[in-house]
N, C-alpha and C positions, 0 to 999 in steps of 0.2 A: 556142464558149464561151470559149476562151482569149482571143480578141480582145475579147470583151465585157468580161471581167474586167480586161484591160489598160486599156481605154477608161474603165471606172468608176474605177479607181485614178488614172488620169491627170487626170481631170476631176472628181474627187470634190467639191471645194469648190464648183464650179458646180452640180453635181447636187444638192448639199445645199440650195442656194438654190432650185432648181427644186422640190424636194420640199417645202420650207417653203411655197412659193406654192401647190403642189397641195393641201397640207393645209388651208391657209386657204380655198381655193376649195371644198374639200369641206365645210368648216364653213359657208360662206356659202350654198352651193347645196343641200346635202343634210342640213345640220344636224349633221354630225359622226358619230362612232362611239362605241359603248360597248365598251371593251376592258378586260379585267381586269388588275389589277396583276401577277398570277401569270404571265399570258401575256407581258407586257412584260419582266418579269425573266427569264423563260425565254429570250426572244429575245436579250437582251443578254448573258446568260451563255453560251449554247450556240451562238449564231450570230455574235455580235460578238466576244466575248473568247476563246472556245475556239480558233478558227483562229489567233489571235495567239499563244496559248500553245503550240500545236503548233510554231510557228515559233521559239519562244524556248527556248534551251538554257541552263538555269540552272546546269548543272554547270560551265560555263566560268567562272562567277563566282569560284569558290573558287581557281581556278588563278592568279588575278591579285591575290590578297591580298598578294603579295610586292611589289606596286607601290601602296602605300596613298595616296600624295600626291594623285593625281587624284581618288580616292574621297573623301578628306576635303574637298578643295576643292569638289567637286560637292555633297556632302551639306550643307555649310555654306550654300551659296547656295540650295539647294532647300528646306531645312527650318529655316533661321533668317531669311534675307533675304526669301525669297518669301512666307511667311505674314505677316511684319511688313508688307510692302508691301500685300498683299491686305487685311489688317486696317485699315491706314490709309486705303486707297482706299474700302473699304466704310463706314468710319466717317464719311467726308466726303460720300460720294455716295449711299450706300444705307441710311442710318440708318432710313428709313421703310419699308424692304423687307428685313426680317430673313431671309426665305427666299433672296433674291438674294445677300445678304451671305454666307450659308452656302455657297451654290453657288460663289461666288468663292473662298472659303477652301478648299473641297474641291478645286477644280481647281488651286489654288496649292500644295496638298500632294500632288498626283499628277503628278510631273514625268516627262519623256521620252515618247517614242512610237516606233513603228517608223520614223517619218520621221527621227528623230534619226540613225539609221544611214544613211538615204538621203542626208541632207545631208553626213554625214561622208564618204561615198564620193564624192559629187559634187564636193566641194572638195579631195579628195586628202588629207584628214586621216587620222589613224591609226585604222583600223577596229577593231583589237583593243581600243582604249580605249573606243570606243562600245559594243562588244559586252559589256563587263563593267559599264560605268557604267549602262546601261539597266536590267538586272535588279537590280543593287544598289539603285538608287534606288526601283524598284518594290517590292522587299522591305521597304525601310525605310519607304516610304509606307504599305504595308499593315499593318505590325505596330508601327510607332512613330508615324508622322505622323498618320494618321487617328484611331486610338483614343486617343492621348494628347496630341498637339499641337493637333488640331482643337478639343477641348473647352476648351482654355486661351484660345482666341481667339474662341469663339462668343458670349461675353457672356451677359447675363441674358435677352435677348429670344428666344433660341432654345435650348432645352435639348437637350443632346447626351448620349445614353446611350452611354458608352464600351463597355459590354458588348454592346449591340445592334450597334454599329459592328464590334466584333471578330467577332460571330456572322455578320454580313453579309459581312465580308471573307473569312471562311472559305468562305462560299457563292459569292461572286462572283469570288474570286481563287484561293483554294487548290484548290477543286474543279476548275475548268477547268485550273489549272496541272498538277495530278496527271493528269487525263484527257488533257490535251494532251501531256504527257511520255510517257505510255504509248502514245498514238496515234502519236507520232513514232517511238518505238522499234519499234512494230509495223510501221509503213510501211517503215522502213529494213530491217527483218528480212525482210519479205515481198517488197518491190519492189527493194531494193538502194539503196545510198547515192547512186549517180549518178542513178537515176530520181527519187528523192525530191528531190535538190538541183535538178535541171534541169526537172522536169515538175510535181511536186506543190507544192513549197515556193513557187514564184513565184505560184501561183494562190490561196494561202491569204489573202493580203492583200485580193484582190478579193472573195473570199467574205465576209470580214469587212465590207468596205465595203458590200456589198449588204445585210447585216444592219443596218448603221448607217442606211442610207437607209430601209429598211422600218420600223425602230424609230422614226425621226424622223417619218415620215409618220403612223404610228399615234398618236404622242404629240401632234403638232400637231392631229390630227383629232379628238381627244377632245371630246365634247360640252361638257364643263366649260370648254373654251377659247372658247366663244362670246363670253365677255366680252372676249376679245382683239380681236374685230372692232370693239368700241366703244371700245377703249383702245389703238389701234395705236401711239400715241405712247410706250408703254412701251419700245418698241425703243430710243429715244434714251436712256431711263433706264438701259438695259442697256449700250448701246454706249459711252457716255462712260467709265464706270469700267473697262470691259474694255480699251479702248484705252489708258487711262492705266496700268493694271496691266502690260500687255504692253510699253508704252514704257519703263516703269521697269525691267522685267526685262531688256530689251535694254541699258539704260544700265548696270545693275549687272553683268549677265553679261559684256558686252564689256569693261567697265572692269576687272572682276576678272581676266578672261583676259589682258588686256594687262599688268596689274600682275604676274601670275605670269610672263609672258614676260620683262618688263623686269627682274624680280628674279632671273631665271634659275632660277625654281622649276620651271617646265615649259617644254618646247619648244612652238613654235606649233602643231605638228600634233597635240598633245595638248590644249593649252589651248583651242583653238577647239571641241573636242568638248564642253567644259563649257558653252559657249554654246548648242550644239544641244540638250544634255540639260537645260538650264534654261529656255530660252524655250519649247521645245515642252512641251505638257502632254498627259497621257494622257486624252483626252476619253472614250474607250470605257469605261475602268474608272470614271471619274468618273460617267458616266451610270448604270453598274451600281450604284454605291454610293448615288446619290441615289434611284434607283428602288426599291431594296430597303430604304432606311432612312427616308425621309421620307413624310409623308402625300400622297396623290394630288392633293389640291387645290393643293399647292405644287410638285409635280413638273414640270408643263409649263413654267412660267416659269424654274425652275432649269435645266432642260435647254436652254431657249432661250439662256440665258447661256453655257452650255458651247459651244453650236453657234456663237454669235457669236465666241467665242474661237477656235474651230477655223478658222472662215472667215478670221480675221485672221492666225493663226499660219502657215498653210501658204504663202500667197504671200509673206509678209514674210520667212520663213526661206529661201525659194527665192531671193529677191533678195539677202538677206544672204550666203548661201553663194556665189552667183555673183560678187558684186562685192567682198565684204569677207573672207569666210571663206578664200578661196584666198590672199589676201594674208597673213593671219595664219599660215597653214600654212607659208609661206616664211620666217617669222621664226625666227631661231636663238637659242637660249638655252643651256640645259644640255644635256649629251649625252643 
């Protein structure tokens, strides 16, 4: 079982492509599935997000408020620059697709992922910086970004109910956060810290990945997606703006980090973490928000946009961390 989970985590982006193809084949051959929205939301909350929350220790956030500069630099990039980029890209490329525009804005307002810490470790950057930037960005996204910034950029074509967003954030973020924290404490209390760190914690990411694959197969296989088979060209409509959004986030993220290093505002081993926590987007929570908030007729295409983004961000960040992230870590600025 452990080997299977390691395999799934290692090749998740390829498995996602395989699952999308399997879902489309299911549509073509068997006519698709009827799946309730309640079941889909349940899967994303308790199978996709809950294991991630068990792995996330939000208590460590408050211990690092004495180091506010990386926090401010990260939040500015993720909640000012990112939504402006997404709004501009959506305005030029997705004006006729308001549901896809909103999906791009949602992912633009949900920065970081567990992989942000992985790239930090891989490039030798400062792990403690990643471990507090990730939860701080998620908390800001949940209680400021989605309920208050998203409606500002949504425009008149797609009405956003901020109170519905807040209610759904409580359901898809706060509930698994609380349950995850209690579960982690219980596991450490009953099994011990070493068993949790060495045997349980490494498997949680794989469990969440299986949930992502299951959810994606069900969403792609929905009967209402039969129209996709006749309009497969919509993939290009999604791919172009997503590529441009990620390209601009790399441009601004890397440029911002280099500026911070050159002005001696941050050392390279902290500045590069801002790149990892800005280019990476939290696709899991984005899916949960979309599933719980928007009508089912819009959900499959919106989630497809998120998945295209995930497929792009994983290999591109791996390449960046290997060839460029390590160089930035070696740059010296302030102590």
